[in-house]
N, C-alpha and C positions, 0 to 999 in steps of 0.2 A: 740197186736201181734208184736213181733219184728223178723225181718228176717235178716239173714247174707248172703250177696250175694257171690257167688263164682265168682271171676273176670275172671278166665281163661276160664270157661265154660259158663259164663253169665247165671248162673242159681242160685237158692236159695240153699245155703249150709245147714242152719239150721233155724228152726222157733221155737219160744217160746212164750208163752202166757204172756202178761204183768201183769196179775192179778190185773189190776187197770184201765181197760177201755182204752180209746184212749191214745196214747202216744203223749204228746205235746212237750217234750224236752228231749235231750239226752246229756250226758257228760261222758267222760272217766276220771278216776282218774289219777293223775299225773304219776303213775307207769304203767298205761294201763293194769290193771288187773281187774278192776271193771268198769261196765258201770251203771250209775244212769240214770233211766227213770223218768221224771216228768209225772204224769198221770192225766187223767180226774177226777178220784175220790179223787184227793188231796193227794195222797201218793207218796213216792218215792220208786220205786222198783229197787233193786240191782241185777245185773247179773254178775256172774263171767265169765271172758273171759281168764282165765289162761290156759296154756297148750293147746291152740287152741280149748278150749271148750266153751260152752254157756249154763249156767245153772242158775237157780234162787238161789241167795244167801240168801237175806232177804228182808224184807219190813221195811221202816222207817215210823213212825207215819202216821197220816193223818189229813188234814185240810179241811175246807169246801170251797175249791176253786181249780180250775184247776191250775196246775203248768206249766205255759207258758214258763219259761226258768230255767236253772239250771246250776250251776258251782261249781267245787270243791274248797275248800280252799287249800292253800299250805300244803304240807306234813309237819309234825313236827318230830323232832328226837325222837326216842323211849325212850331214857333216859331222856327226858324232859329238856335237857340242851339247853339253847337259842342258836341258830345259830348265829355266828358272821361273819362279812364281811371280816375280816382279815384272810389271809392264815396261815396255820400251819407252825411252824418254820422248821419242817422236810420235805423232799421231799416225804414222804409216804402220798399219798392222798387216800388210801384205805377206810379211814373212810367216806369220802365224796361220794364214788363210789358205796357202798354197799346198794342196794335198801332195804334190810331187816332192815336196821337201821332207816328207816323212816316209819311213819304211817299216815294214813288219819285221820283227826281230825274233819273236818266240811264241810257242803255244804251250798250253798245259792240257794234260789228259787225266781223267779219273778212270782207273782200270778195274777189272773184275778179279785181279789178283792181289787185292789189298794194297795197291800202290797209286801214287800220284806222279807223273812224269812231266818233266819239262823238256820241250823239243826245240832245237835251234832251227829257225826257218831257213837260213842260208844252206846249212849242211844236211838238213833233213834227219839228224841224229838226236837221240836222247842225251841231254847234257846232265840232268839231275833226276834222282829217283828218291821219293819219299815213300816209306812203307807205313802202313797203318796197322793198328793192333788187330789181332785175331782173337775172337772170343771162342773158347772151347774148341779151338782148332779150326774153326770155320773162317773162311775168307770174309773180308770186309769189302763190300761192293761200294765204290765211290760213284754214286749217281749224279753228283753235281759238283762242278768246280767254278770258281769265279776269280777274276783278277781285278784288283783295285789299284790303278796307278797313281802315284803321287810324285811329288817333285823329285825325290831321290830314293824313294823306296817303293816296293811293290808288295802288297799283302796278298797272300794266297789263301783261299778258303775252300772248304769242301764240306758236303754233307755225306755221311756215311750210313749205310744200312746193313746191319749184321743180321743174317737170317736167324729167326728165333725158332729153334726146333723144340717142340713139346711132345 
């Protein structure tokens, strides 16, 4: 269940079912039009928050692990032309300011099964999986992931917590 608080009246404005059990992680896309929920059942539920609304948009695939953390990849130009760091010659910067020229491409999740997964936004499927080390046979819980986008590369980072049994 996801609730949106009304800050002025200190009450719940809207509530919507996650359709995936308990919500372990939440992330808004770079344009702040979609919220991705990492759920207990291993799915990513997408909610639209456009026009002050809150509605189920769609569900991305499902894996056999809780999604403990989630982050969006950087948006890409819709025309698939690579973004360059150099400013255009003209003073017209409207190409860089129009949100409709950019699209969401992928998300990354940190999972309870010692893995980090990259999800394709268009297909809803996992495209890459990175496994982390296990200590004494115990799974590593990936509690946090982040994505840093640069001109031609993306760095992926995570914080891991291995349970310490004494």
